[in-house]
N, C-alpha and C positions, 0 to 999 in steps of 0.2 A: 416565066419563071416569077415567084414572089419578090418585089422586092423587101428590104430590111429598115425601112424608114420611109415615113408615109410622102404623099406626094406634093407638088408645088400648089402654093396657094398664100394669100394675102400679102403681094411684095407690099404693099406701100408701110403696113406695120411693122412688116420684117425689117425695112430698110432702115428704121429709126433706132434699131437694137444695135447699138457699139459698142457693149462691152460682151466679152467673154460669156457663156453661161459657166453655173458652179454645180457639180452633182451633188445631190445629198448626202451628207456625213454617215458614213459607216457607224451600226448600230453596237458593234460587239464591243469586248474591253480592250483590245489589241490593237495598236498602231499598227500601219500596213507598209510592208516595203513592195516593191515590186521589182523586176528585172525583164528584157527583153531578150529572147533566145531564139536567133536565128537557127534553122535545122533542115537539113536537106537528107532525104532517104535515097541513096545511090541505089537501092536495091529495086527500085521501083521506076517503071515508066509512068510519066505525065499523062493521067486519062486524056486532058485537053491538048497540051503540046507535047507531043510523044518525042520532040528532036531536044527537050528540056533534058538538063543533066543530073537527071532524076527529078523526085518530087519536092520541091520546096515547102517550108513550113515557116511562119512566123507566130513565136509565142508568147505571151506575156505572163509572168508567173508574178501572180500576188500573194502573199503570206504574211502571218503574225511576224512582228516586228520587235525585237527587244526593246526599244525606246522610241518615242516620237522626236522627229527633228533630225533624225539621221539620214542621210544624201540629200540630195536635188529633189522639189518637187517633180511629182512622173508628169511627164507629157499625156493629151490623151490621144492625140494623132499627129502623126506628119502633116504639114502643110499640104504636099501634094494628095495625101489619101484624104483630107477634107475637101482640096477642090475638087477632085473628082466626085465624091459625093453629094456635095452640093449642085455641082453644074447638073447633075442626072436627077435630084430628087429636088433640092431646095435651092433654085437659080438665083432668088431674090435673097438667100442668104451669104456670107462672107464665109469662103472656105479659111480663111486666116483667122475668122474669130470662133468658129467650128473647131478649130486643131487649138484653137488656146484654152477651151473647156479645161477648168478647173477640175483637178483630182485630189482624191485626199490621201495618194500614196507617195513612197519618196523612194527614190531611185538608187538600189541597192544597197537597200539600209540592212544591217546585222539581222538575222533571222531571231527570234524568241528561242530558246529552248524549249524541247519538248518533240514528242512524236504526232504527227499531223496527219488524219485522213487526206488524201488528194480528191481534187474534184476537179472533170474536165469541162468546159465549155466550149460550143459551137455555134457561131451567129448563123441569122437567115442566109438566105441565098440571096448574092450581091452584096452581104455587108463584110464588114469588118470585124475581127473580135474585140475591136474599143467600144463596138455598140451595145456591149453586156457588162461595163466599168463599173457601175454602181454594182450590180448584184455579186461582180467579181471582188471589188473591195470591202462589200459589207461579208462577205465568205468567209474573208480573209480576217477581218477585224473580231470574226467569232472563231478562230482555230483552225481555218480550214488552208492548206496551199490547195492555189487553184491557178490553173493552165486553159488560157484562154486562146485558141487556136485559129490561125487565118490559115486558109485552104489556098494552094497556088492555083491561080487563074480563075477563081470564083468569087472574088470582091470587085468591084470597079475600082479600087485601087490599093496596092498592098504595096509595101514601102520596104525593099532590102537593101543591106547593110553596104551594098557593093555601089549603091546610087539608082540602080533600076527599081522601076516599078513594074509590078505584075498587074494586068487589067482582067477584064472579066470575058475571057474567051471563053468558057462556060456557058455565060449568057448567050452567046448568039448560038451557040451548038443546040441548047436546050430549046429558045425560042422560034428559030430559023430552019435547024436542020432538023428538028424531032425526036434528041437522042432521048432516053429513057432515062427520065431522072433516078431509076436507081442507082445509075452508074453515079453520082453523085452521094448517093448513101455508104454504096461501098467504097468509093476512095474515101471517105470520109471516115468509115471506121479504120481502113488501113491506115490511115494517119494517126488516129488515136491511139491504134498498137503501138506504132514507132514511138509516139510522144511516150507512151509511158515505158518502153523500153530506154528510152533517152534519160527519163526523170528516175527512175528507180535501178537501171540496170550497174552492172561493173564500174563502170566509167561514165559517170551521171553527166548530163553535159551542163548542170545546174551545179554550182559549188556551194549552196545549203540545202543539196537533195539529201543530206541526210537526215532532217528532219522529217523526212515524208516514211509513213506507214503505208508500205507497199501492200499490206493486208489490207486494206479500208481505200478503197477505190471508186468513185460514182462520176457519172457523166450527165449532164444537162446541156439542151442547146435548145434553140429558137428556132422556127419555123424548118426549114429544112434541118438545122444541126439536131432538133430535140427528135424526128425522125431518126436521124444519123445516130442516135443512142441507142434505140433497140438494134439496131443493127451491128453496133459495134458490140453490143453485149452478146450477141447473138454468138458471134467471131470469136470474144475473149473473154474467159471464165475470170480474169480477174478482175472485170469492172461490176461490181458487186449491186448496184443500183442507178438506175434511172430515171429521169424526168425530159418529157415531152412537153415544150411550151409552146403550144398551139400550130404544129407542125403536122402536114398529112404525111402518111405514111406511103412510101413507094415498096416498100417490101413485105410480104406476107411474113409472120413468124414460125417457126417449125413447130410442127404438131405438139413437140414437147415445150415448147415457149420460151421461158427462160430459165428454165429447169430449179424454177422457185424464187428466182431473185425480184425482187419489188422494183416496181415501174409506177410512175405516177402520169397521168396526162392533165395539164395546167391549162385552159384554153377558154376563149370567149363562150360567153351563155346567148347563144343566139343560134340562127338555125345552120350553122356550118356546125358547131362542136357541141351540140346537145344531142343526147341518144337519138337515132333514127335522123341526123340531121345530114347536109348535104355533104359532107365530108364523110364518105361512108366507112374510110380507112378506119376512124375510132371504132365504129362500132366491132369491126371484125378483128382489130388486133385486142380489145378489148375482150374476146371471147377466148383469146388465146395465150393470154396474159394468164400464169399458173401460180403465181405467187402472191404477197402483200399488195394491193394493188389501190390506187383510187383514182376519179375521175372528176376533176373540180373546175368548175367554170366560175369566173367572176361577172356578175353583171354589171354593165357599162365600159368594158372594155373591149378593146380592137385588136387585129394583129398585131402591130407595134409594141402594146402595152407591157409587155415582157422585157422589153428591152431598154436601153437609154432613153428613146425618142420622145416618151412623153413628155421629161422634164426639158429637153433641147425645144420640143415644140412649144411650150408654155414660155419659155424663154424669148424666143424668136416673133412671140405672139402670131405664130399658126394655129388653124383650128385644131382643135381638142378634142375627145371623144369624151362622152358622159362622168366615165371615171375621172376623176380628179388625178393630175400627175401626183402628187401625193401620195393618194392612196393607191396608186398603182405600182408607186416604189414600194410602200410600206408590206401590201400583199404579198407580191411577187418575192419582196425578202424573206417572209414571215412564212412562207408555205415551202417555197424550196429550203430554207434553211432548216426547219421542223423537218421536213424530211430526211434529209442528210444527218440531222441530231439522231434521227431513230434508227436509221439503218446504217449507218457508218459508224456511229458512236454506243448506240444503245439506250438513249435516253428517251424516257418518257416525251411524246409530246402529244398532249389531249388536242390540241387546233386539229389534227389530222382525223380524228376519232367521227367527228360531226359537226354541223354548224354550230358556231360561236356568237352571241348577241353582238360582241363588238366589232364582227365582221360581217353586218349584214348582206353586204355584196357577194360573198362566197357561198356556192350551191354545190352541194355533194350529190355526183347523180348515182345511180344504181344502187342505192341503199336499201 
């Protein structure tokens, strides 16, 4: 199983860091609001804990806010979620400090008027939804409603409103019991169908849901969350466009591909995700994609480049890949936003047409 944050290192340096990190400021024109929505799909049996009362999800919705300063600053992670994450991956980092990471959104701020495309985000395996916060906040600042989803028993810690913390039962199932990872992508695809229902249906879970334009929905994910975007699109025609950020595919696309819908592969520029690389699922999936498509790789990146990990690793003085954190953030935001701008809003985005001098790290494959 692939973790969603880098492994432990540099304990002496990290121990000297005694202040919380600050996420990069969003780049769009809107202030950002956020709200947390607990959801339970009682129509389904959880694949990891069949005795559970339905399939539990925790969803953070980021959205354009009417004005800055509304509401209190939004929390990054609960203390328990951060403690479990750091114990597993960064034991030299204080869970309390990680939980205190400063965001740029305000809790339950009033939504800005207008009709907004919806983007769903799914984290890497064993990670929580908050590991994609910098991207979620940036998309919201550009005018999107963004629903980041935690999937029950697939993270090292998901805090529920009733005080329980769900831990990673799926980690044991995959690592020790040999369960097919396709169970993950199928479960996440069903999760996203349910989230769309609850955000766009007749009795939406979010009181601001009237700003969502249900005719314009996209999905992106990191690692297994990115692979799940393709699986979700196969099963739900409401998802108009998808992005896989450095995730291996565990399902083969059907012969008809995605019925002409656009999809982008965004990954590392190395032996894994270059054409003919060790992750053969990218070549196989590329051949089945039947609509607008791009295969983009970033030089100097690694698996966690597409999450908040580069910012946090830099702050805590942990080893980093050759691609600096600021560039990792800027490039991820630029290409993800450009993709959704083009396919959910119909805006021309020439940065998707090929290499540009200002982004020399970015390479287009199969041109």
